[in-house]
Structures are given as structure tokens and as C-alpha cells.
C-alpha positions as CSV (number, residue, x, y, z in Angstrom):
1,M,93.3,60.5,87.5
2,A,95.2,60.5,84.6
3,E,97.6,57.8,83.4
4,K,100.6,60.8,83.9
5,P,100.3,64.0,86.1
6,W,99.1,67.0,83.5
7,R,102.2,69.1,82.9
8,I,101.6,72.3,84.0
9,V,103.4,75.8,83.8
10,F,102.4,78.4,86.1
11,M,102.7,81.9,85.6
12,G,102.1,84.4,88.4
13,T,104.0,86.9,90.7
14,P,102.9,88.2,93.8
15,D,101.2,86.5,97.2
16,F,97.8,85.5,95.4
17,A,99.6,83.5,92.7
18,S,102.5,81.7,95.4
19,T,99.0,80.5,97.4
20,I,97.9,79.3,94.4
21,L,101.2,77.7,93.2
22,E,101.6,75.8,96.7
23,Y,98.6,74.1,96.3
24,L,99.5,72.5,92.7
25,I,102.9,71.4,94.4
26,E,101.6,69.2,96.7
27,W,98.6,67.7,94.5
28,D,99.4,64.4,92.7
29,G,97.2,65.1,89.6
30,C,99.6,67.5,88.0
31,D,103.8,68.5,87.8
32,V,104.5,71.8,87.9
33,I,107.3,71.8,85.6
34,A,108.1,75.6,85.4
35,A,107.2,78.8,87.0
36,Y,107.3,82.2,85.4
37,T,107.1,85.2,87.1
38,Q,107.8,88.7,86.6
39,P,111.7,89.7,86.7
40,D,113.3,91.1,90.1
41,R,112.8,95.2,90.8
42,P,113.8,97.1,93.3
43,S,111.3,97.5,95.8
44,G,111.2,99.6,99.5
45,R,113.0,102.3,100.7
46,G,116.6,100.8,100.2
47,H,115.5,99.8,96.5
48,K,116.7,96.4,97.2
49,V,116.5,94.1,94.3
50,T,113.7,91.6,95.7
51,Q,112.6,88.2,94.3
52,S,108.4,87.6,93.7
53,P,106.9,85.3,96.2
54,V,106.4,83.1,93.1
55,K,109.9,83.2,92.7
56,E,110.5,82.3,95.9
57,V,107.9,79.5,96.4
58,A,109.2,77.9,92.9
59,L,113.0,77.9,94.0
60,K,111.8,76.7,97.5
61,N,110.5,73.6,95.8
62,E,113.2,73.1,93.0
63,I,110.9,73.9,90.2
64,P,112.7,75.9,87.4
65,V,112.2,79.8,87.0
66,Y,111.8,81.7,83.7
67,Q,111.6,85.8,84.1
68,P,110.9,87.2,80.2
69,L,110.3,90.6,80.2
70,N,107.8,89.7,78.1
71,F,107.1,87.5,75.1
72,K,108.2,89.7,72.0
73,K,111.0,87.6,71.7
74,E,110.7,84.8,69.4
75,E,112.9,82.9,71.7
76,D,111.0,83.3,74.9
77,I,108.1,81.6,73.2
78,E,110.5,79.0,71.9
79,E,111.3,77.9,75.2
80,L,108.5,78.2,77.0
81,R,107.1,75.4,73.8
82,A,109.9,73.3,74.5
83,L,108.7,72.5,77.7
84,E,105.2,70.9,76.2
85,P,103.3,71.7,78.8
86,D,99.5,70.4,78.6
87,F,97.9,73.7,80.8
88,L,99.1,76.8,81.2
89,V,98.0,78.0,84.7
90,V,98.1,81.7,85.0
91,A,97.3,84.0,88.1
92,A,98.2,87.5,88.6
93,Y,101.3,87.4,86.0
94,G,101.0,90.7,85.3
95,L,101.4,90.7,81.5
96,I,98.9,90.4,78.8
97,L,100.0,87.3,77.4
98,P,100.1,87.4,73.4
99,Q,97.9,84.9,71.3
100,A,101.6,82.8,70.6
101,V,101.8,82.4,74.0
102,L,97.9,81.3,74.4
103,D,98.6,78.4,71.7
104,V,101.1,76.9,73.4
105,P,99.8,74.4,75.7
106,S,98.5,70.7,74.4
107,V,95.1,71.2,76.2
108,M,94.5,75.2,77.0
109,P,95.3,78.3,79.1
110,I,93.5,78.7,82.2
111,N,93.7,81.9,84.1
112,V,92.5,82.5,87.9
113,H,90.5,85.4,88.3
114,A,89.7,87.2,91.8
115,S,86.0,88.1,91.0
116,L,82.9,86.7,89.2
117,L,83.3,87.7,86.0
118,P,82.1,89.2,83.9
119,K,82.2,91.3,86.7
120,Y,85.3,93.2,87.4
121,R,87.9,92.1,84.8
122,G,91.0,94.0,85.1
123,A,94.1,94.2,87.6
124,A,92.3,95.5,90.9
125,P,89.0,93.0,91.3
126,I,89.1,92.7,95.1
127,H,90.1,96.4,95.8
128,R,86.9,97.5,93.5
129,S,84.8,94.6,94.8
130,V,85.2,95.6,98.7
131,A,85.4,99.6,97.8
132,N,82.1,99.2,96.0
133,G,80.1,97.7,98.9
134,D,79.5,94.5,97.3
135,H,78.2,91.8,99.5
136,A,80.0,88.5,97.5
137,T,82.8,87.8,95.2
138,G,84.9,84.9,94.1
139,I,87.1,83.3,91.9
140,T,86.6,82.8,88.1
141,I,88.8,79.6,86.2
142,M,88.7,80.7,82.2
143,K,90.0,79.7,79.6
144,M,92.1,82.5,78.0
145,E,92.0,84.3,75.2
146,A,93.8,87.6,74.0
147,G,91.0,89.9,75.4
148,L,91.8,91.3,78.9
149,D,89.3,88.9,81.0
150,T,87.2,87.9,78.6
151,G,88.0,83.9,77.8
152,P,84.9,81.3,78.6
153,I,84.5,80.7,82.3
154,L,85.2,77.1,83.3
155,V,84.4,77.2,87.4
156,Q,83.2,79.8,89.5
157,Q,82.8,79.7,93.1
158,A,81.8,82.2,95.3
159,L,82.6,84.2,98.5
160,G,80.6,86.3,100.5
161,I,81.8,90.0,101.8
162,A,80.9,90.7,105.1
163,W,80.0,94.6,106.3
164,D,83.6,94.3,108.5
165,D,86.0,92.3,105.7
166,Y,88.7,94.4,104.0
167,T,90.8,93.6,101.1
168,G,93.8,92.1,102.5
169,K,91.3,89.2,104.3
170,I,89.4,89.0,101.4
171,H,92.5,88.5,99.2
172,D,93.9,85.8,101.4
173,E,90.2,84.2,101.0
174,L,90.4,84.2,97.5
175,A,93.6,82.9,97.0
176,A,92.7,80.0,98.9
177,M,90.2,78.9,97.2
178,G,92.1,79.6,94.1
179,G,94.3,76.4,94.0
180,P,91.8,73.6,94.7
181,L,89.6,75.3,91.8
182,V,92.2,74.9,89.8
183,M,92.4,70.9,90.6
184,E,88.3,70.8,90.3
185,T,88.9,72.3,86.5
186,L,91.5,70.0,85.9
187,L,89.6,66.9,86.8
188,R,86.4,68.2,85.6
189,Y,88.1,68.3,82.3
190,E,89.8,64.8,83.1
191,N,86.3,63.3,83.5
192,K,84.4,65.0,80.3
193,H,82.4,67.2,83.4
194,L,83.9,70.8,82.3
195,I,81.4,73.1,80.6
196,V,82.1,75.9,79.0
197,M,80.0,79.1,79.1
198,Q,80.7,82.1,76.7
199,Q,80.7,85.5,79.4
200,D,78.1,88.1,78.5
201,D,80.1,91.0,77.7
202,S,77.2,93.5,77.6
203,I,77.1,93.3,81.4
204,A,81.0,92.8,81.9
205,T,82.2,95.7,84.6
206,Y,86.4,96.9,85.1
207,A,88.5,97.0,88.1
208,P,91.2,99.2,86.9
209,K,94.6,99.2,88.2
210,L,94.8,101.2,91.8
211,A,97.1,104.5,92.2
212,K,97.8,105.7,95.8
213,E,95.7,108.3,94.8
214,D,92.6,106.0,95.0
215,G,92.8,106.0,98.9
216,L,92.1,109.7,99.4
217,I,89.2,109.9,101.6
218,D,86.2,112.7,100.4
219,W,84.4,112.8,103.6
220,T,81.5,114.7,102.4
221,M,80.6,111.0,101.3
222,D,78.2,109.0,103.7
223,V,79.8,107.2,106.4
224,Q,79.0,104.0,104.3
225,A,80.8,104.9,101.3
226,V,83.9,106.3,103.6
227,H,83.7,102.7,105.2
228,N,83.5,101.1,102.0
229,Q,86.3,102.8,100.9
230,I,88.4,102.8,103.7
231,R,88.1,98.5,104.2
232,G,88.5,98.7,100.3
233,M,92.1,100.2,100.3
234,H,93.0,98.4,103.4
235,P,96.3,97.2,103.8
236,W,97.2,98.7,100.4
237,P,97.5,101.3,99.2
238,G,95.7,102.7,102.2
239,A,92.9,105.0,103.0
240,Y,94.2,108.5,104.0
241,F,93.1,112.2,104.1
242,F,95.4,115.3,105.5
243,W,94.6,116.7,108.5
244,T,95.6,120.0,109.5
245,P,96.5,120.4,113.6
246,E,95.8,124.4,113.6
247,E,96.2,127.1,111.6
248,G,99.5,127.6,110.1
249,K,101.2,124.5,110.7
250,E,101.5,121.9,107.6
251,P,99.0,119.3,106.8
252,I,100.0,115.7,108.3
253,R,98.9,112.8,106.3
254,L,96.5,110.4,108.3
255,V,96.2,106.7,107.0
256,L,93.7,105.1,108.5
257,S,92.6,101.4,109.1
258,P,88.9,100.1,108.9
259,G,86.4,100.6,111.9
260,K,82.6,101.1,111.8
261,P,80.1,104.0,111.4
262,G,79.7,105.7,114.4
263,G,76.6,107.9,115.7
264,E,75.3,110.9,113.9
265,Q,77.1,113.9,113.9
266,S,75.9,117.2,114.8
267,D,76.4,120.0,112.1
268,E,79.0,121.9,113.8
269,H,81.6,119.2,112.6
270,A,82.4,119.9,109.0
271,P,83.3,116.7,106.8
272,G,87.1,115.7,107.8
273,T,86.7,117.4,111.6
274,I,88.3,114.8,114.0
275,V,85.6,114.8,116.6
276,G,87.4,113.0,119.2
277,E,88.1,109.6,120.7
278,F,85.2,106.7,121.6
279,D,86.6,103.4,123.3
280,G,89.6,103.9,121.8
281,M,88.8,104.8,118.0
282,L,89.4,107.9,116.0
283,G,86.2,109.6,115.4
284,I,85.6,111.9,112.1
285,A,83.1,113.3,110.8
286,C,81.5,112.2,107.6
287,A,78.3,113.9,105.9
288,D,75.8,112.5,108.1
289,R,77.5,110.0,110.8
290,I,80.9,109.9,112.5
291,Y,83.1,107.6,111.3
292,L,85.6,105.7,113.5
293,A,88.8,104.3,112.6
294,S,90.2,101.6,114.4
295,K,94.0,102.5,114.3
296,V,95.6,106.0,112.6
297,K,99.2,105.8,111.2
298,P,100.8,109.6,110.6
299,A,103.3,110.2,108.1
300,G,106.8,108.8,109.5
301,K,105.0,107.0,112.7
302,K,103.8,104.4,114.1
303,E,100.1,103.4,113.7
304,M,97.9,104.2,117.3
305,D,95.0,104.0,118.8
306,G,92.2,106.9,118.7
307,K,93.1,107.3,122.3
308,A,97.1,107.7,121.5
309,F,96.5,110.4,118.7
310,M,94.2,112.3,120.8
311,C,97.2,112.3,123.7
312,G,99.6,113.1,121.2
313,Y,98.8,115.2,118.7
314,L,95.8,117.4,120.4
315,G,96.6,116.9,123.9
316,K,93.5,115.4,124.9
317,C,94.7,112.6,127.5
318,Q,92.6,110.9,129.7
């Protein structure tokens, strides 16, 4: 352990980051002297101005909070410099940091990224990994540089993805890994055991920011691809499709929760056809098989199982 705890300025915004912040606050090896997070913004139907999860955790622990819009103003950089941090620890902050900010810490700026870099650089690595049907993901702690997730790798740890895992579950597991991995990184540095490995840019892939449209299901895909998309988009932005109850009626937007591939489907059912209810799950035709969704949420309604949907929307009650 260092003679004095490392002085840490933490930068992050969502739940993923706040989980890591909580670990660092509890650790004796560092002193979180400040937290930077995105400015408070309106959210939800009522457009109520809300604080970020990182700000909530910081205020609860009496840690000073800074919320610059960006670092284009010299005074914001000077304010950070005056804190004299040893490390910047960045996790899902939501800003591309300029070199002037990365130069502030006396030791280095490090980033907690939710993939095994150089795979899935960018904003949505967990969603893309699950939606692509990957069998593993992980956490990378890297030394930050001005490029997008291009800095040298310091520490990595892998996490398996099971066939029924979904983005929300993997997100929470990776967040819980991130805090201890930051601690390990700082201890390795302290004990002169830290190995710095440059990324191989030739094998890099990218995980661009998600839009709601990424959740629109293409039922002409095979059932495994549909399953991967649904669990990759759960719980946000949600995997959905538009179902027309009968000719002349307005289509209804249905959001599906992950389930499992079902049996083979006959050619009589066009892809996207609701086939029926199977043990409480809603069956929908894909290109090759039936997909069984565990839950379905019609627009403006509560989530329900397949049996309730068939009864309420198709009048088929058993």
C-alpha cells in the first residue's frame, strides 16, 4: 500500500459508473477527492430534472461534484488541475476528454471499458456483444489517450455470456468487476508489476451508440439471431415489432422480453406471425423456428405473459 492513499478524481455518469465509484469510496488505497459527471438534465415523461447516479453516490458520501458541459473552457481545466489528482478514473462519462484533461493527473488517466479491447470500442459494447451472440465479454482497464478507446491495455478480465444472459444482467456483472479491477490496476502500478500492452488496431471493432430503431425485430432472421437481438436490447432500448390485430386496425407496438427458441414452424406462418401460447410464453414465427417470448408489453399497457396476451388481444382464453 502506498504511503498515502492515491488521490483519485472519478469521472462517470450512469449506474455502471456509480457502482465502480462505490467500490473506490470503500477502498483504503485511494481517496476520491472529486467526482465529475454530466450536467443534470430533464428525463422521463414529466421532464423532471434528475441527477446522475454518480452524482447521487458522490453527494451521499460528501464528495465534491463538478459538472462542466465540456472542457472547452480553460477555467474548467484549471479547476481540475487545482485538485492535483494522481489518477483520473473514467467510466462511462459520456464525454471525449481532450488531451489537456488527460495531461492533468500526476500518474495517468485510466478508463474502465466494458469489453475485451480492441473488440467493441465505443459507446455500446455490452449491447453489441450480446446481440452478436458472443460467448464472452469482459472489462478492460486502459491508459487513456485522445483516441476513442485506443489507449494501451493495463488489465483485462473476461466474463462468460450464457445463451440466456441479457444486456441488463451482463451490465451489472461487469460493473461489479470494474471496481475491483481498478484497485488491482493501482496496486500493480504501486508494486511495479503493471504491464502496458498496446492495442492491435488491425483487429479493432466498434460498438456505436444505440438508437431505439436498433430494437426493431426482423422476423425473417433465424431464431437464434432473433433471440440474440432480443436479449441484447433488454431492458433498453427494448426489442419490438409492430403487430396488426386484424385488417384495417392500427398496428400495435409490442416489446418483447427474452425467452428461448422454440420448435420448428410450418410454412403456413409468415415470419412475424403470432402462432400461439406455449407454457405461458408467446410464440412468434421466425424464418426457421418459433421464438418463445417470456413477456410482452403492448404500447401503453402493462407487461404480460403469453397467456394473458392471447386472452386479451386474440380472445383465446384457456
